[in-house]
C-alpha positions, 0 to 999 in steps of 0.5 A, a space after each residue: 286164541 292160540 294160533 296152532 304152529 305159529 307160537 302166538 297168542 291172538 289178542 281180541 279186545 272188545 269195545 262192549 258193543 259186540 266190536 273188537 280190535 286187535 293188538 299185536 299177538 302174544 309171542 309164546 315159544 310153544 309152536 303147537 298151542 292147543 289150550 288156554 285158559 284166562 285167570 288172575 293168577 298173581 292176584 293183581 285184579 288182571 286177567 292172565 292167560 295160561 297155555 298148553 302144548 300137547 307137543 311139549 311138557 310145559 304149560 306156560 303163564 302170561 301176566 296180563 297188564 290189563 290192556 291187552 300186553 302180556 310178559 312171562 314171568 321168570 317161573 314159566 314155563 312149569 314141568 307137568 308131563 307130556 301132552 298137556 292138550 287141555 288144561 283148567 284153572 280154579 281154586 283147587 285148595 281153598 288158598 285164595 289163589 287160581 291153580 291149575 289142573 293139566 292132563 298128562 295125554 301122552 305119559 307112558 308111565 304115569 298118565 294122569 292130570 298134574 295139578 299145579 298149586 299157585 306158589 305166589 311169593 308174597 313178601 310184606 313189610 311193616 314198621 312201628 316206631 317208638 317214642 312218637 313224638 320224641 324230643 329233639 336230640 333223643 333216639 327214635 327206635 323203628 322195629 321193621 318185621 318181614 313176613 313171607 305170606 306165600 307159600 314157597 320160601 323167599 330167596 335173597 331179600 333185601 329191605 332198604 331203609 332211607 332215614 330221615 335227613 333230620 336223623 342220624 345213624 345209630 345201629 341196625 341190627 337184623 335178626 338174621 344175615 347183616 345191614 350196611 349203610 347209614 343214610 340209605 341202610 340196606 340189610 341183606 336178610 338171606 331166604 325167609 321160609 314161607 310163613 316165616 318172619 325176620 326182623 330188624 332194629 333200626 335206632 336213628 338220633 333225631 335232630 331237629 323239631 320236624 316231621 321225620 319220615 321214614 321209608 323202607 322196602 322189601 325186595 327179593 330175587 323172586 317175582 312178587 306179584 303184589 306189590 301194595 304191601 313191599 313198602 312202609 312209611 313211618 312219620 315220627 314228630 319230633 318236638 322241641 323248643 318253639 319259644 319264651 316269653 314272659 309277662 310283663 315284658 317289662 319288670 320292675 326288679 326289687 319290689 316287694 312280693 313281685 313276679 313275673 310269669 314265664 311260658 315255655 311253649 314247644 313245637 308239639 305235644 310233649 312225649 310220654 314222660 314230659 319234657 324238662 326244660 333247664 333254665 338259665 340267665 346272665 344276671 345275679 339279680 334274677 331269680 328262677 327255677 333251674 328247670 320246669 317241665 311240660 307235662 306229657 301231651 301238653 305244649 306249654 308250662 309256665 313258671 314264676 320268677 323274680 329280680 332284685 332292686 337294680 340301679 339301672 335298666 338291665 336286659 337280662 338274657 334268659 336260656 331254655 334249653 331241651 333236648 338239642 333246642 334252645 331258645 333265648 329271650 331278653 327280659 327288661 328289668 326296671 330300677 325302682 324309680 319315684 313315681 311322684 313327688 308332692 308338697 302339701 301346702 304348695 304355698 307356704 308363709 316363710 317361716 313355716 314348715 311344709 311337708 312333702 311326699 315321695 311316692 315310688 313306682 312300688 313298694 320296695 323289698 328292701 330300704 330304698 334311698 332317695 335324695 332331696 335337693 332345694 333349688 333356693 336359700 328359702 326353703 331348706 332340707 333338714 335331711 338331704 336322704 330320705 329312706 323309704 322303708 321296705 314294703 311301703 311305697 311312700 315316705 314323708 319329709 320336712 322342708 323348712 322354709 325362711 321368712 322372705 320380704 318378696 315371694 320366691 319359688 323354690 324347686 324341690 327334687 327327689 332322686 332314686 336310681 337315676 331318675 328324679 321328680 320335682 315339685 315347686 314350693 312357692 314361699 311368700 311373706 
């Protein structure tokens, strides 16, 4: 209720049961409050007040906080003419906002009713990102649009855009005004007319695989009652290499038609166009493709590789690179070895030959040399070097024996690439 001559308004808060409590009175600069209307003038869901004083020429608006408190915005008071002894609120132009009507009781030349159409400021900002997802090391483009949804021009519009820590600034280009800053970008857009928009294009470079969130906020010198559309956040999935794996993890080099499978894995689905992963290694014996592609929407790609013959165990380091991300993985390459050595028969009467068989760990892709030896004179080898031909895992050889007067055990040894197998031949009289 308005208090005539005391420049304040008394508020009585109801408890829903017929009782009321009285918070501190609301001060109003006009001293003769003759009329009050209650309405939501700024569309925030909270009841506001408008007051009239027949001894003045203005109407004042008090915005409510929903808890019995009220503040007067910078746009109040509003000039309406002399003697606004009564005012009414309603949506007079069907725009969804509460307007005011105030009669001019003491106006000498233009008596009538002043119509006050609610000209609320309503700035809104939206943002899109492209591409999303994006490969780490590539650029993200943010397109920001600031729209004046209100019914009056808005001066001194300012947009602040906070880049994600995982991105670095590249450029900012507004459709009007200018931008400064590299981490927190500030764009002064000037004035935006009612119904018009301004745009900003911000380009940032990604650095690491993560979820990069960019936040933009629009403000102005004018009071904006609806702050729910003054900010927009845009998360962008930044993907990169996660791992490189091999199957099997131990691979025998130089085997006939033998290969291993390798899998590159990303941290998330590949963006449009896919991700090309560059491949390299530190061994001349390994054969791999120079690159493999992870198709759009996929997280993995598989490639096949092989290795030539090696004379000893080698640890080969593979490097996979995509954008700004790199992963390394070791593959153990084993030499072809003697898997087994057998003699038939293993007991022989001296003076008769024995057939030996060497079996390798795989059929070699090229001829492989096996060295043979005997520990006793009673069993001798016509050839001490045995060639296992390409594509064959085994090769036979002959062990000759001499006549003996007492049993002799001879140890036959087959050696290849630093590994050996032995078999005992029993020579009897």
